[in-house]
C-alpha positions in Angstrom: 83.9 137.3 45.3 86.6 134.8 46.5 85.2 132.5 49.0 87.5 131.4 52.1 87.8 128.2 53.4 88.7 127.2 57.0 90.6 124.5 58.0 89.9 122.7 61.1 92.2 120.9 62.9 92.3 118.2 65.9 90.9 114.9 66.9 87.5 114.2 65.8 85.0 113.2 68.5 83.8 110.3 66.5 83.0 109.3 62.9 80.2 109.0 61.3 79.7 105.3 62.1 80.7 105.5 65.8 78.1 105.8 68.5 78.0 107.9 71.4 78.7 105.1 73.6 81.8 103.8 71.7 83.1 107.6 71.6 82.6 107.5 75.7 84.9 104.3 75.4 87.3 105.6 73.7 87.5 108.9 76.1 87.6 106.7 79.1 90.2 104.5 77.7 92.4 107.6 77.1 91.5 108.7 80.6 92.5 105.3 81.8 95.9 106.3 81.3 95.9 108.9 84.3 95.2 105.8 86.4 98.7 103.8 85.1 101.7 103.7 87.7 103.6 106.4 85.4 101.3 108.8 86.9 102.9 108.2 90.6 106.0 106.1 89.9 108.4 108.9 91.0 105.8 109.9 94.2 103.9 106.4 95.5 103.0 108.3 98.9 100.6 109.7 96.1 98.8 106.6 95.5 95.9 105.3 96.7 93.8 101.7 96.9 90.4 101.6 95.9 87.6 99.6 95.4 85.6 99.2 92.2 82.4 97.1 91.9 82.1 94.8 88.6 80.0 92.8 87.0 80.4 89.2 88.5 82.0 87.0 86.7 83.6 89.6 84.8 86.7 90.3 88.1 89.7 88.7 86.0 88.9 90.6 82.7 88.7 93.8 84.2 92.2 92.9 86.1 93.7 92.1 82.9 92.6 95.0 81.0 93.7 97.3 83.8 97.1 95.2 84.0 97.1 95.5 80.2 97.7 99.3 80.2 99.7 99.3 83.6 97.2 100.2 86.1 98.1 98.5 89.4 95.2 96.0 90.0 94.6 92.9 92.2 91.6 90.5 92.5 92.3 87.8 95.2 91.8 84.4 93.9 91.2 80.6 95.4 91.0 77.0 93.6 87.8 75.1 93.3 87.2 71.4 92.3 84.3 69.5 91.5 83.6 66.2 89.7 81.5 66.1 86.9 80.7 62.9 85.2 83.6 60.7 87.0 86.1 63.8 86.4 88.1 66.1 88.3 87.7 69.9 87.3 89.8 72.4 88.9 89.7 76.2 88.6 89.9 79.4 89.6 87.5 82.1 90.7 87.4 85.7 92.5 87.2 84.9 96.5 85.4 88.5 96.3 83.2 88.2 93.8 82.0 91.6 92.0 85.3 93.4 93.1 88.7 94.3 92.2 91.1 96.7 94.2 93.1 99.6 92.1 96.2 101.5 93.1 96.1 105.4 91.5 96.9 108.4 91.6 93.6 110.1 92.7 92.4 112.5 89.7 89.0 113.4 87.9 90.1 111.5 84.8 91.9 108.9 86.4 87.9 107.9 88.2 86.1 108.8 84.8 88.5 106.4 83.1 87.3 104.1 85.8 83.9 104.7 85.9 83.4 104.1 82.2 85.6 101.1 81.7 83.7 98.1 80.5 82.2 95.6 83.0 82.5 98.2 85.5 79.6 98.7 87.9 80.6 102.1 90.2 83.9 102.8 92.4 82.9 101.9 95.9 82.0 105.1 97.6 79.3 106.9 98.5 76.9 109.2 96.5 78.9 112.5 97.0 81.7 111.2 94.8 84.0 110.9 98.0 85.3 107.3 97.2 86.3 104.7 100.1 90.2 104.8 100.4 92.1 101.4 101.7 94.9 101.7 103.9 97.9 100.1 102.5 97.9 98.0 105.5 94.3 96.7 104.8 95.4 95.8 101.6 99.0 94.1 102.7 97.1 91.8 105.5 94.1 90.9 102.8 96.9 89.8 99.9 99.1 88.1 102.9 95.9 85.7 103.9 95.2 84.3 100.3 99.2 84.2 100.0 99.9 82.3 103.1 96.6 81.3 105.0 94.1 78.4 104.5 90.9 80.6 105.8 89.0 78.1 106.7 91.4 77.2 109.8 90.7 81.1 110.8 88.5 81.3 113.8 84.7 82.6 113.6 81.7 83.1 115.7 79.5 80.2 114.9 76.5 82.0 116.6 75.8 84.2 113.3 72.7 84.1 112.0 70.6 85.9 109.1 69.6 89.1 109.9 72.7 89.9 112.5 74.6 92.6 112.0 78.5 92.9 112.2 81.8 94.7 111.4 84.1 93.5 109.2 87.5 93.0 110.6 90.1 91.9 107.1 90.2 93.1 103.8 89.3 96.2 101.8 86.2 96.7 103.4 87.6 96.8 107.0 85.7 98.8 109.6 82.6 99.0 107.6 79.6 97.6 109.2 77.3 95.0 107.4 74.3 93.4 107.4 74.4 89.4 107.1 72.0 88.2 104.6 72.4 84.8 104.6 75.1 82.5 106.5 76.6 79.0 104.8 78.1 76.7 107.1 80.5 74.2 105.4 84.2 73.9 105.2 85.0 77.5 105.3 81.7 79.5 107.1 80.6 82.3 105.2 78.2 84.6 104.6 76.8 86.9 102.2 76.2 90.7 103.0 75.2 93.9 102.5 77.2 97.2 103.2 75.2 100.4 103.5 77.5 104.0 102.4 75.3 106.6 102.8 72.3 105.3 101.4 74.6 103.8 98.5 74.1 99.4 98.9 77.2 97.3 97.7 76.4 93.8 98.0 79.4 91.2 98.9 78.1 87.7 97.7 80.8 85.8 99.8 83.1 86.6 102.5 84.4 84.7 105.3 82.7 84.1 108.8 86.4 84.4 109.8 86.3 88.5 108.4 83.5 89.2 110.7 82.8 90.2 114.3 79.2 90.5 115.5 77.8 93.4 116.5 
């Protein structure tokens, strides 16, 4: 009796040494290509800005990862200076800690790639999968503020107190209401706030009071 052998073709889901999460990361990396500029280069009007919530302190890591695969990403930066043991130390940090702006052509594959990328917590939006789309003009204004202006010189309401509610008037969250958790008065007055998107909470550790209007 002759035995017949079938030959299977295609890409393996994973190797014996590769775990489930490794496979998911590999699939996510492939899907991340769906978010690259090539997918919307010839139809820029189809691309939209979104905001991803990332692990605090990993903003530049995620931004570099995305730029390396040609995904349009932006993190607002600010310089800091401190003196330690008589030595002047300078550096850069993310101005809006925990968030990275990404421009892409919306698709299930692109969103899957972003959600499963390392250090990404979530895509900012509601629980039902409706993600917050940021207007191009809001991104343009936000970028120009950090390229040309000093936010410490912008006027702000000095009557803010912890527990107040406010509307965000600049940046990727323009138009959203927030709860002020803490106000810090210094050279540049700022606050830590929380945004409630239909029951989904997104904390912003640091936002200039000049970006807020009391309600």
